KOLDO-481677 format. One record per residue: residue in three letters; x, y, z of N, C-alpha, C, O, CB in turn. Coordinates in steps of 0.1 Angstrom, whole numbers, padded with zeros to 4 digits, always signed. Glycine has a CB too. Example, Ala and Ser with C-alpha at 12.3 -4.5 7.8 and 13.67 -1.06 7.14 Angstrom:
KOLDO-481677
ALA+0132-0057+0078+0123-0045+0078+0132-0033+0078+0142-0033+0085+0113-0045+0090/SER+0128-0022+0071+0137-0011+0071+0129+0000+0079+0134+0011+0080+0141-0006+0057/
end
This chain:
KOLDO-481677
MET+1015-0513+0237+1025-0525+0244+1029-0521+0260+1036-0512+0264+1040-0526+0233/THR+1022-0532+0269+1026-0530+0278+1040-0535+0282+1049-0538+0274+1018-0532+0283/LEU+1042-0535+0296+1060-0539+0296+1061-0555+0299+1071-0562+0295+1070-0530+0311/SER+1049-0560+0306+1049-0577+0302+1047-0582+0292+1050-0594+0290+1042-0585+0307/ASP+1040-0571+0281+1037-0577+0265+1053-0578+0261+1057-0589+0258+1027-0564+0253/VAL+1063-0564+0261+1078-0558+0262+1086-0573+0260+1092-0578+0250+1082-0550+0278/ALA+1082-0577+0276+1090-0590+0280+1084-0602+0277+1092-0610+0272+1092-0591+0294/VAL+1075-0605+0277+1072-0618+0269+1075-0617+0252+1072-0628+0246+1055-0622+0273/HIS+1078-0609+0245+1086-0608+0233+1098-0605+0232+1104-0608+0222+1083-0600+0225/LEU+1104-0601+0241+1117-0603+0245+1124-0618+0245+1134-0624+0240+1117-0598+0258/ALA+1114-0620+0252+1118-0637+0258+1118-0650+0249+1125-0660+0247+1107-0642+0270/SER+1101-0642+0241+1104-0650+0228+1116-0650+0216+1122-0659+0211+1093-0646+0222/GLN+1118-0636+0213+1129-0639+0209+1143-0642+0212+1151-0642+0203+1129-0635+0205/ALA+1144-0643+0224+1159-0647+0229+1157-0665+0229+1167-0673+0226+1162-0640+0249/GLY+1145-0668+0232+1142-0685+0228+1141-0688+0242+1147-0697+0246+1155-0696+0220/VAL+1134-0681+0250+1135-0690+0261+1121-0687+0274+1119-0688+0286+1151-0685+0268/LYS+1115-0682+0262+1100-0684+0262+1093-0696+0271+1085-0696+0281+1097-0685+0248/PRO+1100-0709+0262+1094-0721+0273+1100-0722+0283+1093-0730+0291+1094-0733+0270/LEU+1110-0718+0288+1119-0719+0299+1110-0713+0313+1106-0718+0324+1135-0710+0295/LEU+1110-0700+0307+1101-0687+0316+1084-0692+0318+1076-0688+0327+1100-0670+0305/GLY+1082-0700+0308+1069-0704+0307+1064-0717+0321+1053-0717+0327+1068-0711+0290/THR+1075-0725+0322+1082-0736+0332+1079-0733+0344+1070-0737+0351+1096-0737+0332/LEU+1092-0722+0346+1091-0716+0359+1083-0707+0363+1083-0705+0376+1101-0712+0362/TYR+1077-0700+0357+1062-0694+0358+1052-0703+0365+1048-0701+0377+1055-0691+0342/SER+1047-0717+0356+1039-0723+0362+1045-0733+0378+1039-0735+0388+1033-0731+0350/ARG+1057-0735+0375+1060-0737+0389+1055-0728+0402+1049-0733+0412+1075-0736+0389/TYR+1059-0717+0400+1058-0708+0409+1042-0707+0413+1039-0707+0425+1064-0696+0405/ARG+1033-0706+0403+1022-0702+0407+1015-0720+0413+1005-0718+0419+1013-0692+0394/ASN+1019-0731+0412+1018-0742+0414+1021-0741+0432+1014-0745+0441+1028-0751+0403/PHE+1034-0734+0433+1041-0738+0450+1033-0728+0457+1029-0729+0468+1062-0735+0454/SER+1028-0713+0447+1023-0702+0453+1006-0710+0463+1001-0708+0474+1020-0689+0439/TYR+1002-0718+0452+0984-0723+0455+0992-0732+0470+0989-0726+0481+0972-0740+0436/ARG+0999-0742+0472+1002-0749+0481+1004-0742+0496+1001-0745+0507+1014-0756+0476/ILE+1010-0734+0490+1013-0726+0503+1001-0714+0506+1003-0708+0517+1030-0718+0500/ALA+0991-0710+0499+0984-0706+0500+0969-0705+0509+0961-0696+0508+0986-0708+0493/GLY+0968-0718+0518+0958-0723+0526+0946-0722+0520+0947-0722+0507+0958-0716+0538/GLU+0934-0722+0525+0921-0724+0520+0916-0713+0514+0904-0712+0512+0913-0729+0530/THR+0921-0705+0513+0915-0691+0510+0927-0680+0497+0939-0681+0494+0914-0681+0530/TYR+0919-0675+0495+0932-0666+0483+0927-0653+0488+0917-0655+0496+0930-0668+0462/ALA+0930-0638+0487+0925-0626+0491+0927-0619+0477+0938-0616+0472+0933-0621+0504/VAL+0918-0617+0473+0915-0606+0457+0913-0588+0466+0909-0583+0477+0891-0612+0446/THR+0919-0585+0458+0922-0567+0462+0922-0560+0448+0931-0562+0441+0939-0562+0471/VAL+0908-0548+0443+0913-0539+0437+0904-0530+0436+0892-0529+0434+0918-0541+0428/GLY+0918-0522+0437+0922-0508+0446+0916-0510+0459+0914-0522+0462+0918-0493+0440/ASP+0912-0504+0465+0907-0505+0478+0897-0512+0481+0895-0510+0493+0905-0494+0482/VAL+0889-0520+0477+0883-0530+0479+0895-0549+0477+0905-0554+0472+0869-0527+0467/SER+0883-0551+0487+0893-0568+0488+0882-0576+0495+0874-0574+0505+0913-0568+0500/THR+0884-0585+0489+0875-0597+0497+0881-0612+0495+0890-0613+0487+0858-0597+0491/GLU+0877-0624+0501+0887-0637+0502+0879-0647+0497+0868-0649+0503+0893-0641+0516/PHE+0882-0653+0490+0877-0666+0482+0878-0680+0485+0890-0683+0481+0882-0667+0470/LEU+0874-0687+0488+0877-0701+0488+0881-0712+0479+0873-0717+0471+0869-0704+0490/ILE+0896-0716+0480+0904-0725+0469+0908-0732+0469+0920-0735+0466+0910-0723+0464/PRO+0891-0744+0473+0897-0756+0474+0902-0767+0460+0909-0778+0461+0887-0763+0483/THR+0898-0762+0449+0906-0763+0440+0918-0755+0427+0919-0743+0423+0898-0769+0437/TYR+0923-0764+0425+0939-0748+0414+0931-0746+0407+0932-0734+0406+0957-0751+0402/ASN+0924-0748+0403+0917-0741+0384+0909-0727+0393+0911-0716+0388+0898-0756+0370/GLU+0899-0729+0405+0893-0716+0417+0903-0704+0414+0901-0693+0409+0893-0721+0438/PHE+0918-0712+0422+0928-0700+0426+0940-0697+0412+0948-0688+0414+0938-0706+0444/THR+0939-0703+0400+0946-0696+0391+0939-0685+0382+0945-0677+0374+0952-0705+0384/ASP+0923-0687+0387+0911-0679+0375+0909-0665+0390+0900-0658+0389+0888-0692+0369/LEU+0914-0665+0395+0920-0657+0407+0931-0648+0408+0931-0636+0410+0924-0666+0415/TRP+0939-0653+0406+0952-0654+0405+0957-0642+0393+0965-0632+0395+0956-0670+0403/LYS+0950-0644+0382+0955-0639+0367+0940-0629+0367+0942-0619+0359+0959-0654+0351/ILE+0929-0628+0371+0919-0622+0367+0921-0615+0354+0932-0609+0353+0915-0613+0377/ASP+0916-0615+0346+0921-0608+0328+0917-0596+0323+0921-0588+0315+0915-0616+0316/GLU+0905-0599+0334+0894-0585+0330+0892-0574+0343+0883-0567+0345+0877-0593+0325/ARG+0905-0576+0354+0909-0571+0363+0905-0552+0364+0897-0546+0371+0923-0576+0361/PRO+0914-0546+0353+0912-0529+0345+0895-0527+0345+0891-0516+0349+0919-0528+0323/VAL+0883-0538+0340+0872-0538+0338+0864-0539+0351+0853-0534+0351+0871-0547+0329/LEU+0868-0544+0358+0864-0551+0378+0870-0537+0378+0861-0528+0380+0874-0569+0389/ALA+0883-0532+0378+0888-0522+0389+0876-0509+0386+0872-0500+0394+0907-0517+0386/ASP+0873-0511+0370+0862-0496+0367+0850-0492+0373+0845-0481+0377+0855-0497+0353/LEU+0845-0512+0374+0827-0508+0380+0832-0508+0393+0823-0500+0398+0811-0522+0377/LEU+0838-0511+0402+0840-0508+0413+0842-0494+0415+0835-0488+0423+0847-0514+0416/GLY+0852-0488+0408+0852-0472+0411+0835-0464+0411+0829-0454+0417+0864-0466+0396/GLU+0831-0474+0400+0823-0461+0392+0802-0462+0409+0793-0454+0412+0818-0472+0363/LEU+0806-0479+0413+0795-0479+0419+0797-0469+0434+0806-0462+0439+0791-0495+0421/ARG+0783-0472+0438+0780-0457+0450+0772-0472+0459+0766-0482+0455+0766-0436+0442/PRO+0774-0466+0473+0772-0472+0482+0757-0468+0485+0753-0464+0496+0782-0471+0491/ASP+0750-0468+0474+0732-0465+0473+0731-0474+0461+0719-0472+0458+0726-0446+0469/ASP+0735-0481+0452+0736-0482+0443+0729-0501+0448+0733-0507+0457+0751-0475+0436/VAL+0721-0505+0439+0711-0520+0434+0719-0523+0426+0720-0517+0415+0696-0520+0426/PHE+0728-0535+0431+0738-0540+0423+0732-0553+0418+0725-0558+0426+0750-0542+0430/TYR+0734-0561+0402+0729-0574+0398+0740-0579+0391+0746-0572+0383+0716-0574+0390/ASP+0742-0590+0394+0751-0595+0386+0749-0610+0382+0747-0620+0389+0764-0593+0392/ILE+0748-0607+0370+0745-0617+0359+0753-0630+0356+0762-0629+0347+0746-0609+0347/GLY+0751-0642+0361+0763-0650+0352+0774-0648+0366+0786-0644+0366+0769-0640+0332/ALA+0769-0650+0372+0777-0644+0389+0791-0657+0388+0802-0655+0393+0761-0648+0408/ASN+0787-0668+0382+0799-0678+0382+0798-0680+0399+0788-0678+0406+0816-0672+0375/ILE+0815-0684+0407+0818-0684+0422+0816-0671+0429+0818-0672+0441+0833-0688+0424/GLY+0811-0657+0424+0812-0646+0429+0821-0635+0429+0818-0625+0435+0812-0650+0438/LEU+0833-0635+0421+0843-0623+0416+0838-0610+0419+0842-0603+0428+0845-0623+0402/TYR+0829-0607+0410+0818-0591+0414+0808-0589+0422+0806-0578+0426+0809-0587+0404/ALA+0801-0599+0426+0794-0604+0436+0801-0597+0451+0798-0586+0457+0794-0620+0436/CYS+0808-0606+0452+0814-0604+0467+0822-0586+0468+0819-0577+0476+0827-0618+0469/LEU+0832-0585+0457+0833-0577+0458+0825-0566+0458+0826-0560+0468+0837-0577+0454/ALA+0816-0562+0450+0805-0554+0448+0800-0549+0463+0799-0537+0466+0794-0563+0440/SER+0797-0560+0472+0790-0563+0480+0799-0551+0490+0794-0543+0498+0788-0579+0482/GLN+0815-0553+0489+0816-0548+0494+0813-0529+0494+0817-0518+0500+0824-0553+0495/VAL+0806-0531+0488+0813-0514+0483+0796-0509+0482+0793-0497+0484+0825-0511+0462/THR+0789-0517+0480+0771-0512+0483+0766-0516+0495+0770-0526+0501+0759-0518+0471/ASP+0754-0506+0499+0748-0509+0513+0737-0517+0508+0734-0526+0516+0743-0496+0524/SER+0729-0516+0498+0722-0529+0495+0723-0540+0494+0732-0542+0485+0717-0529+0489/PRO+0717-0552+0497+0716-0563+0491+0725-0565+0476+0720-0558+0467+0701-0563+0489/VAL+0737-0573+0471+0736-0578+0456+0727-0588+0455+0722-0595+0465+0749-0583+0450/ILE+0723-0589+0439+0715-0599+0439+0724-0600+0427+0730-0592+0419+0699-0598+0439/ALA+0724-0618+0427+0732-0625+0419+0722-0636+0410+0712-0642+0415+0744-0631+0428/PHE+0728-0638+0396+0718-0651+0391+0730-0663+0386+0740-0659+0380+0706-0647+0377/GLU+0728-0675+0388+0738-0683+0384+0733-0698+0381+0730-0706+0390+0748-0683+0395/PRO+0732-0700+0371+0723-0715+0371+0731-0726+0374+0727-0737+0379+0717-0718+0356/HIS+0749-0722+0370+0753-0737+0373+0752-0744+0389+0759-0739+0398+0769-0738+0369/PRO+0744-0754+0391+0745-0758+0399+0762-0755+0413+0762-0749+0423+0741-0769+0392/ASP+0771-0762+0407+0781-0764+0414+0787-0746+0417+0789-0742+0428+0791-0775+0405/ASN+0788-0739+0406+0790-0725+0404+0785-0718+0419+0790-0714+0429+0782-0720+0389/ALA+0771-0720+0415+0760-0716+0426+0764-0716+0442+0764-0708+0451+0748-0726+0425/GLU+0769-0735+0442+0770-0737+0456+0785-0730+0459+0788-0728+0471+0768-0756+0459/ARG+0793-0726+0451+0803-0721+0453+0807-0709+0459+0815-0707+0468+0806-0722+0445/LEU+0798-0701+0451+0793-0689+0451+0784-0685+0464+0784-0674+0468+0788-0688+0439/ARG+0776-0694+0470+0768-0688+0484+0775-0693+0495+0771-0689+0506+0751-0692+0486/GLN+0792-0705+0494+0800-0710+0504+0807-0695+0503+0807-0689+0514+0809-0726+0501/ASN+0812-0689+0493+0816-0676+0487+0813-0665+0499+0821-0658+0505+0808-0674+0473/MET+0802-0663+0499+0792-0651+0502+0796-0656+0517+0805-0649+0523+0772-0651+0496/GLN+0789-0673+0526+0794-0668+0537+0804-0667+0544+0806-0661+0555+0790-0671+0541/HIS+0813-0673+0536+0829-0670+0544+0830-0653+0542+0841-0648+0544+0846-0681+0533/ASN+0824-0647+0539+0826-0631+0536+0818-0624+0544+0820-0613+0549+0822-0626+0520/ARG+0806-0632+0546+0793-0624+0551+0787-0617+0542+0778-0610+0547+0795-0614+0561/ALA+0788-0615+0525+0783-0608+0519+0770-0607+0515+0763-0616+0510+0788-0608+0513/ASP+0765-0594+0518+0750-0590+0516+0748-0594+0509+0748-0586+0500+0745-0578+0514/ILE+0744-0610+0501+0742-0611+0486+0726-0622+0488+0725-0633+0494+0761-0621+0476/SER+0716-0615+0479+0705-0629+0474+0711-0638+0462+0711-0632+0451+0690-0622+0466/LEU+0715-0646+0461+0715-0659+0447+0701-0665+0445+0694-0673+0453+0726-0673+0450/PHE+0699-0660+0430+0690-0672+0425+0695-0680+0415+0703-0674+0408+0676-0667+0419/GLU+0694-0693+0410+0702-0704+0404+0693-0707+0391+0689-0717+0386+0705-0719+0415/HIS+0692-0690+0387+0687-0694+0374+0695-0685+0361+0704-0677+0362+0671-0691+0374/ALA+0691-0688+0353+0696-0678+0340+0686-0671+0337+0676-0678+0336+0700-0685+0326/LEU+0686-0659+0335+0682-0642+0336+0681-0642+0320+0691-0639+0314+0696-0629+0346/VAL+0670-0646+0314+0670-0642+0298+0657-0633+0296+0654-0624+0303+0670-0656+0288/ASP+0648-0639+0282+0642-0632+0276+0623-0641+0278+0612-0638+0273+0651-0630+0263/GLU+0626-0653+0286+0617-0659+0289+0618-0668+0300+0628-0668+0308+0615-0664+0280/ASN+0604-0679+0301+0604-0689+0313+0607-0702+0306+0607-0703+0294+0590-0690+0322/GLY+0609-0713+0317+0610-0722+0312+0621-0730+0317+0624-0730+0329+0609-0719+0301/GLU+0627-0736+0311+0639-0749+0312+0647-0749+0302+0641-0754+0293+0635-0763+0312/ALA+0657-0746+0298+0673-0746+0288+0681-0757+0292+0679-0762+0303+0685-0733+0290/GLU+0691-0762+0280+0702-0772+0284+0717-0766+0284+0724-0766+0274+0701-0784+0274/LEU+0720-0762+0294+0731-0756+0295+0745-0754+0288+0752-0758+0297+0733-0760+0303/SER+0752-0751+0278+0763-0763+0276+0771-0760+0284+0770-0749+0289+0769-0766+0263/ILE+0783-0770+0289+0792-0776+0297+0800-0779+0286+0799-0789+0279+0787-0787+0306/THR+0815-0766+0286+0830-0768+0286+0838-0778+0293+0843-0788+0288+0834-0759+0290/LEU+0839-0775+0301+0850-0777+0311+0843-0782+0327+0841-0774+0336+0859-0761+0311/GLU+0841-0794+0329+0844-0799+0339+0849-0793+0355+0853-0800+0364+0852-0806+0334/LYS+0847-0777+0357+0855-0776+0369+0845-0763+0376+0838-0754+0372+0874-0773+0365/ILE+0848-0766+0388+0840-0754+0392+0847-0741+0388+0858-0740+0383+0839-0753+0407/GLY+0839-0731+0388+0845-0717+0386+0851-0713+0371+0857-0703+0367+0856-0715+0396/SER+0845-0730+0366+0850-0721+0347+0843-0715+0342+0832-0719+0342+0853-0728+0333/ALA+0846-0704+0335+0838-0699+0324+0837-0708+0311+0844-0718+0307+0843-0686+0321/GLY+0827-0700+0306+0821-0712+0289+0814-0718+0291+0811-0725+0282+0829-0725+0283/HIS+0804-0718+0303+0789-0724+0301+0786-0717+0293+0792-0707+0291+0779-0724+0310/SER+0776-0721+0287+0766-0712+0278+0756-0723+0270+0757-0735+0269+0775-0703+0267/LEU+0744-0707+0265+0733-0714+0266+0731-0716+0250+0720-0719+0245+0720-0707+0275/VAL+0745-0714+0242+0751-0714+0230+0755-0727+0230+0764-0729+0239+0761-0704+0228/THR+0752-0737+0224+0765-0748+0220+0769-0741+0206+0764-0735+0196+0759-0767+0217/THR+0781-0745+0213+0796-0751+0208+0801-0762+0201+0794-0771+0204+0803-0752+0215/ALA+0811-0765+0191+0818-0777+0193+0828-0775+0206+0838-0782+0206+0827-0780+0179/ASN+0826-0770+0213+0835-0777+0223+0827-0776+0238+0830-0773+0250+0849-0770+0223/THR+0817-0781+0231+0807-0780+0242+0810-0799+0247+0809-0808+0238+0789-0774+0234/HIS+0812-0802+0260+0817-0807+0269+0802-0820+0268+0803-0831+0262+0820-0794+0282/GLU+0790-0814+0279+0778-0823+0278+0767-0811+0279+0769-0801+0272+0778-0835+0290/THR+0756-0811+0286+0747-0802+0290+0742-0808+0303+0742-0820+0308+0735-0799+0277/ILE+0736-0797+0307+0729-0800+0322+0716-0788+0322+0717-0776+0321+0742-0799+0338/THR+0705-0796+0323+0691-0786+0325+0691-0776+0334+0693-0779+0346+0679-0793+0330/ILE+0689-0765+0331+0685-0754+0338+0676-0745+0335+0675-0740+0323+0693-0749+0341/SER+0667-0738+0350+0660-0728+0348+0661-0715+0341+0671-0709+0343+0659-0725+0356/LYS+0650-0710+0333+0655-0698+0329+0644-0691+0335+0633-0695+0339+0659-0696+0314/ARG+0648-0679+0334+0632-0668+0338+0638-0656+0332+0650-0652+0333+0627-0664+0359/HIS+0623-0649+0323+0621-0637+0321+0626-0627+0325+0618-0624+0333+0612-0634+0322/GLY+0634-0619+0326+0640-0610+0340+0633-0601+0343+0629-0601+0355+0651-0602+0338/ASP+0625-0587+0331+0612-0580+0341+0605-0586+0350+0603-0583+0362+0601-0574+0335/GLU+0601-0596+0344+0587-0608+0350+0594-0608+0369+0588-0604+0379+0590-0631+0338/PHE+0609-0615+0368+0609-0623+0377+0617-0608+0385+0623-0611+0396+0617-0639+0375/ILE+0616-0603+0383+0620-0588+0394+0609-0585+0400+0609-0582+0412+0625-0574+0386/ALA+0597-0586+0391+0584-0581+0400+0572-0586+0407+0563-0582+0415+0579-0575+0395/ASP+0577-0601+0397+0571-0611+0407+0580-0616+0422+0574-0623+0430+0569-0624+0397/ASN+0592-0612+0424+0598-0611+0436+0600-0598+0442+0607-0596+0452+0608-0617+0436/GLN+0592-0589+0434+0591-0576+0443+0609-0573+0450+0612-0571+0462+0577-0581+0459/LEU+0621-0575+0436+0633-0572+0437+0629-0559+0432+0620-0555+0425+0643-0580+0430/PRO+0644-0551+0443+0650-0537+0439+0651-0531+0422+0657-0539+0415+0664-0537+0444/THR+0649-0526+0420+0650-0523+0402+0669-0522+0410+0673-0520+0422+0637-0503+0391/PRO+0676-0524+0394+0690-0523+0396+0692-0514+0389+0686-0511+0378+0698-0534+0395/THR+0708-0506+0399+0706-0490+0389+0723-0495+0384+0731-0486+0381+0702-0467+0403/ALA+0729-0511+0385+0740-0511+0380+0741-0523+0379+0737-0530+0388+0748-0506+0386/ILE+0746-0529+0369+0745-0547+0361+0760-0552+0353+0768-0546+0345+0729-0547+0344/LYS+0761-0563+0357+0769-0567+0351+0763-0585+0346+0757-0593+0352+0783-0564+0361/ILE+0771-0583+0332+0763-0598+0325+0775-0600+0314+0781-0595+0305+0743-0594+0315/ASP+0775-0615+0322+0790-0621+0314+0780-0633+0314+0779-0637+0325+0810-0622+0324/VAL+0772-0641+0303+0762-0650+0301+0770-0656+0283+0762-0657+0273+0742-0641+0301/GLU+0777-0657+0282+0787-0663+0271+0777-0666+0256+0773-0677+0253+0793-0679+0278/GLY+0775-0651+0248+0765-0655+0239+0750-0653+0241+0744-0655+0230+0766-0667+0237/THR+0742-0650+0251+0731-0650+0256+0724-0633+0262+0714-0631+0269+0732-0662+0267/GLU+0735-0624+0256+0738-0613+0259+0722-0606+0254+0715-0602+0263+0753-0608+0252/GLY+0718-0606+0240+0708-0606+0235+0696-0607+0244+0687-0599+0247+0709-0614+0225/ALA+0698-0620+0247+0682-0625+0252+0684-0619+0266+0673-0615+0269+0678-0643+0252/VAL+0694-0618+0274+0691-0607+0286+0686-0594+0290+0681-0589+0301+0699-0605+0289/LEU+0690-0587+0274+0686-0575+0273+0674-0572+0269+0668-0562+0272+0692-0570+0266/ASN+0668-0582+0261+0653-0584+0260+0646-0585+0274+0635-0579+0277+0650-0597+0252/GLY+0650-0591+0281+0640-0596+0290+0641-0587+0302+0634-0588+0312+0642-0610+0294/LEU+0652-0577+0301+0648-0563+0314+0645-0552+0305+0647-0541+0310+0663-0556+0327/SER+0640-0552+0294+0642-0541+0285+0633-0532+0293+0639-0522+0297+0638-0544+0269/THR+0619-0532+0298+0615-0524+0309+0624-0517+0323+0621-0506+0327+0607-0532+0312/THR+0632-0524+0329+0643-0521+0338+0655-0510+0331+0659-0498+0333+0651-0535+0342/LEU+0657-0521+0323+0669-0511+0311+0665-0489+0311+0670-0479+0315+0663-0520+0287/ASP+0655-0496+0304+0649-0481+0304+0645-0470+0320+0644-0458+0319+0634-0483+0295/GLN+0645-0474+0326+0648-0466+0347+0655-0461+0345+0667-0465+0347+0654-0473+0362/PRO+0652-0446+0340+0661-0437+0345+0678-0442+0352+0689-0442+0348+0651-0429+0355/SER+0671-0448+0364+0679-0453+0377+0688-0460+0373+0699-0462+0378+0672-0460+0386/CYS+0682-0466+0361+0695-0479+0357+0703-0471+0353+0702-0465+0342+0691-0492+0344/ARG+0715-0471+0361+0726-0459+0353+0738-0467+0347+0745-0459+0342+0734-0446+0364/LEU+0741-0478+0346+0757-0486+0346+0755-0502+0344+0753-0510+0353+0767-0484+0363/VAL+0756-0505+0330+0756-0517+0326+0769-0521+0317+0772-0517+0306+0744-0519+0319/TYR+0777-0530+0324+0791-0537+0324+0787-0553+0313+0784-0564+0318+0797-0542+0345/CYS+0787-0552+0303+0787-0565+0296+0796-0569+0288+0800-0561+0280+0777-0566+0289/GLU+0802-0581+0288+0808-0591+0286+0801-0594+0272+0788-0593+0272+0808-0600+0296/VAL+0809-0597+0261+0802-0598+0251+0813-0603+0237+0819-0595+0230+0795-0585+0250/HIS+0812-0615+0237+0819-0626+0229+0813-0625+0216+0801-0625+0217+0818-0641+0236/GLY+0818-0625+0204+0813-0623+0195+0809-0637+0185+0800-0636+0178+0820-0614+0191/ASP+0817-0649+0186+0812-0663+0179+0801-0670+0185+0795-0680+0182+0823-0673+0178/ARG+0801-0662+0197+0788-0673+0205+0777-0665+0203+0766-0670+0208+0790-0677+0223/LEU+0776-0650+0196+0766-0641+0196+0762-0640+0180+0752-0637+0174+0771-0628+0202/GLU+0777-0646+0177+0772-0646+0160+0760-0664+0157+0750-0666+0150+0791-0647+0147/ALA+0767-0670+0166+0764-0684+0165+0746-0685+0167+0739-0693+0162+0773-0693+0179/ASN+0743-0673+0176+0728-0669+0184+0721-0665+0176+0710-0665+0180+0727-0661+0195/GLY+0724-0659+0163+0717-0650+0159+0721-0636+0161+0720-0630+0150+0706-0652+0163/HIS+0726-0626+0173+0733-0616+0171+0744-0613+0172+0750-0623+0177+0731-0610+0173/SER+0752-0600+0170+0768-0593+0168+0765-0586+0183+0756-0586+0191+0771-0580+0151/VAL+0779-0579+0183+0781-0574+0191+0782-0558+0187+0788-0549+0194+0791-0580+0196/ALA+0776-0555+0173+0770-0539+0173+0755-0542+0176+0748-0533+0179+0771-0530+0157/GLY+0750-0557+0174+0739-0554+0181+0736-0553+0196+0728-0545+0200+0733-0562+0178/ILE+0745-0562+0204+0744-0556+0217+0743-0539+0221+0736-0532+0229+0756-0562+0223/ARG+0753-0535+0214+0758-0521+0220+0740-0514+0212+0734-0509+0221+0779-0514+0211/SER+0736-0514+0203+0728-0505+0192+0717-0509+0206+0713-0499+0212+0725-0511+0170/GLN+0712-0523+0212+0702-0522+0222+0702-0512+0233+0693-0505+0238+0701-0534+0227/LEU+0720-0513+0236+0722-0504+0254+0719-0494+0250+0712-0488+0258+0736-0502+0263/GLU+0724-0485+0233+0722-0474+0230+0705-0473+0229+0700-0463+0232+0731-0470+0218/GLY+0699-0483+0226+0683-0475+0225+0679-0478+0239+0668-0483+0238+0669-0483+0211/HIS+0681-0478+0250+0673-0477+0262+0684-0465+0271+0682-0463+0283+0670-0494+0270/GLY+0697-0458+0262+0698-0446+0269+0713-0442+0270+0719-0432+0273+0691-0447+0284/PHE+0719-0456+0266+0729-0456+0276+0739-0451+0262+0736-0454+0250+0733-0473+0286/ALA+0748-0443+0265+0766-0440+0259+0770-0452+0266+0769-0456+0278+0776-0423+0265/VAL+0776-0456+0254+0783-0471+0251+0799-0469+0251+0801-0461+0242+0779-0478+0235/ALA+0806-0471+0255+0822-0472+0256+0827-0488+0254+0821-0496+0261+0827-0467+0272/GLU+0838-0492+0246+0841-0507+0241+0857-0508+0250+0866-0500+0248+0841-0509+0221/ARG+0857-0518+0258+0870-0524+0264+0876-0538+0263+0871-0547+0270+0870-0522+0276/VAL+0885-0539+0257+0891-0552+0250+0897-0554+0266+0902-0546+0274+0904-0550+0233/ILE+0893-0571+0267+0902-0572+0278+0911-0588+0279+0918-0593+0288+0890-0569+0291/ARG+0908-0592+0266+0921-0602+0261+0921-0597+0245+0913-0599+0236+0918-0623+0262/ASP+0933-0589+0245+0938-0589+0230+0938-0602+0224+0942-0612+0230+0953-0583+0228/GLY+0933-0604+0210+0937-0610+0200+0927-0623+0201+0926-0632+0193+0953-0613+0202/LYS+0918-0620+0214+0912-0635+0220+0892-0626+0212+0882-0633+0211+0916-0638+0248/GLY+0892-0614+0211+0875-0616+0209+0869-0610+0221+0857-0606+0220+0870-0634+0208/ASP+0875-0609+0232+0862-0610+0244+0865-0596+0252+0874-0593+0259+0864-0626+0256/THR+0852-0590+0246+0852-0572+0249+0840-0571+0259+0830-0578+0258+0848-0560+0233/PHE+0843-0559+0270+0834-0556+0277+0826-0540+0265+0832-0533+0258+0841-0553+0296/LEU+0814-0540+0268+0809-0531+0264+0801-0521+0276+0792-0527+0282+0802-0536+0253/ILE+0804-0508+0280+0804-0509+0294+0789-0492+0288+0790-0484+0278+0826-0507+0307/GLY+0778-0493+0296+0770-0484+0291+0765-0476+0304+0761-0482+0314+0759-0491+0284/LYS+0765-0463+0304+0762-0454+0310+0755-0442+0307+0757-0437+0296+0770-0453+0313/LYS+0747-0436+0317+0734-0429+0316+0741-0416+0323+0734-0406+0325+0720-0437+0323/
end
């Protein structure tokens, strides 16, 4: 149990947890009002700025639940790595990784509003990132992307329809290996995947790429409930990675919520 967990537990036992929550919320709102137009995110010795025109974007960057995983990834990246960010959202991983690698980061984000903010964050930081507005899966065509929250930067957009679906939008999907070959993209040596339930389709589409000895790192966030709704499982995703020669470790990022990263290394 971390120190913050102990503090929350003691506050709950003392009956002051609601008060602390209110004070924390006010402090965060005040911090947003005085932050200005950008918010600097520092992980280890890597730092970059993100535009924060909306409070939602600020709060997401403020807390960063997966910070330990992000720190681990940045620590593993080398200047000669080719990094793919699949499900890039507004560019948290892509922008930070671009500060470490010498080659352009390749980012995939199918949601048009998130992709536009990613593009703005790229330009603000003069980051060397190539952005493609496609879902990288195991077939070509169009698909319906389920929207859970109408906010820029919101996580949870998925090709898997759930009870929380607010609406859907039509997006482009591309077969991973074919897209890399057709666009003469460099083969990734490190990949981050966060696609809210279609992890299996991403790995299927990148089968040839993942078999390459040079492809040495995969950080894949897995969402058990959405995987099950899509006919997959966390164990199945682990087996897929192991089948491509990765030794796989599991890291929980949100206790009690089932969100986990599978970290594959060769």
